[in-house]
Structure formats: C-alpha cells, structure tokens
N, C-alpha and C positions, 0 to 999 in steps of 0.2 A: 580196773581203771583207777589210776592214781595220777592226780593232776595237782601241780603246784602253780598257783598264781603268784608270781614274784614281782618285785619292783621296789622302788624307794618308798619311803613314808609319804602318804598322801596320793599314791598312784591309784588307789581304789581297790586294793587286793581283797578286803573284806566285803565291801559292797558287791563287787562283781563276783567274787568267789561264792558268796551265799546264793546268788542267782544261778550261777552255773551249777552248783551242787543241787539246788532245787530242781532245775530243769533236767538234770541227768539222773536224778534219784540217788545222789551220793550223800554221804556224811560230809559235814563241813567242819573244819577246825582252823583256829587262828594260832599261828606259831608264836605270837607274842605271849600267849598264855602259858607257854612252856619255858620261858626265860627264867633262870634262877633270880632270886631277889637282888643279888649283887649286880647282875646285868641291868635290871630295871633301874636300880638306883644310879648306876653309872650314866645310863642314857638320860634319865630325868635330870641329872646334874649337867647335861650338855657335853658329856664326854663320849666320843665315838667308841664302839666296841672294837677290840682287836680280833685277829683270827683266833688267838688263844681263848679269848672270852667266848667266842662262838662255838668252839670245839665240842664242849659237853652238851650244849644246846642242840647242835646238829645230831649228835648221837641219840638224844632223846627223841628228836623229831623223826629220825630214820627208823627207830624202833616203832614209833607210833604208826608211821606209814606202812611199815612191813607187816604189822598186825591187822591191817585192813585191806579189803578187796576193792572197795569203791569209796574214794575219798577225794575231796578238794581241800587243799591246804593253802591258806594265805600265809606266805612266808617271803621275807625280803630276798633271800637267796641271791645276793648281789654279785657274788663272784662265781666264776666257773668251778673253782675248787670246792665251793660249798655245794653246788649242784651235783658235782661228781661224787662227793661224799654221800649225799642223800641217795644217789643211784646205787652206790656200792652197798649201802645198808638196806635198800628197799627193793632193788630190781628195777624193772622198767617203770619210768615215771615221765609224764609230759610236763614240760615247763613252758608257761606263757608269761612273758614279762610285759606288764602294763606300763605304758609311758605317758607322759604329758609334759608340756613345757614347764619351766621352772616357776613362772608366775602362777600357773594353775595349781601346781603342787603346793606352793607356799600358801596360797589362798585356802586350799582345803585343810592344810595343817592348822591354820589360824582359827578355823571354825569347828574344831572338834575337841573332845575331851580325850587326851592320850598322854602317856608319859613321855613320848618322844617330842622334844621341842623343835620348832622350826629352825633353830640355830644349827641343827645337825644335818639339814637338808643338803648343804654343799658337800659335806663329807660323804654322804650316801651317793650323791650324783658322781662324785669323783671315784668312788669304789665300784659303781655299777659296770659290769662287763657283759656286753651283748655279743652273741656269736651264733654259730650254726647249731649250737645245742639247745636253742630256745626259739619259740615263736614269739614275735614282738607284735603287740596290739596297742595302738594308741587309744587311750581312754579319754576321748573327747566328745563322744555321743551321749545319749541317754544310757543309764545303766542297763536297760533292757537291750538296747542296740549293741552295746559293747559285750555283754554276756553272749548274745547270739553270735557275734563275730568271733569270740573266743571259742565257742563250741564248733563253729565252722572251721576254724584253724586246726582243731584237734584232728580232723579228718586228713589234713595235709601233713601232719607231723609224723 
C-alpha cells in the first residue's frame, strides 16, 4: 500500500497524511524533507521550482517509495508528469489530492512555520493538474473527518 497525499502548500498534506498513516498502520514521510538545500533556498526566497528543479527530488522520492511496502507520503505532486514519474519508479501508488479554497489555503500558510512563503501559492495553484489519475478530497472538515474520507476514497481508486 503506497499512498501519496498531494496538493498545494497549505492543503493539509502532513496533518491528514499522518492521520491516514496512523489509521492504516503505515509509515509516514514528508516529501519536503527530501528537497536538496538549493530547492529549499529557492522556495524560501519566493522563487517557484521548475520541472528541472524537481527532477532529482522526484527520483529520490521514487526510490524511497519503492523501498517500502506500506507508506503514506505527503508530497505536492502538482503535475501529472510528476505523478507519472513516481509511478514509473515505484509501481502502483494511489494519489489523493487535497483541495481547499484559496482563502483557506492562504490562512493556513500564514499560521505555520515553513520555508514555503504564501507568495508562492498562486504559482502552485496555477501548476496544479487534476485528472482521472487522482482522487480529489476537499479538506474542509475536521482532520479526522477528512482522513476518514481519504481512506474511504482509497477503496474506490
């Protein structure tokens, strides 16, 4: 069982991912911890990452996923090509994209300690690609409700 909770910054990937992992008895990992220092510095400076910036990061994430049997990974995975690359490296993996309205996302970003500034939210929203390769879950309930909804969506994936 390999699950990626995807979405833009502030969508709740870590909060919901930790709950889903706990409920399913899986390891949890945060993809932000796998970024090379130059990517973190770029984002912290308010500069969006390019596909080239993400390429090595995706390779590392794919290897990490491939080495595990039961894992929930919080990872932006904004574009279909990123998700496809993770599938190529890992094999079967379920993607759930967490969404919320822009005001909610910005509010969450303003009230947390993170290298990603709220100024990058618009570029992330513009980059986000939703499609038939993901389950979409709106993160507007309590974390427990949203985690339960994510788990229920896995059965339909």
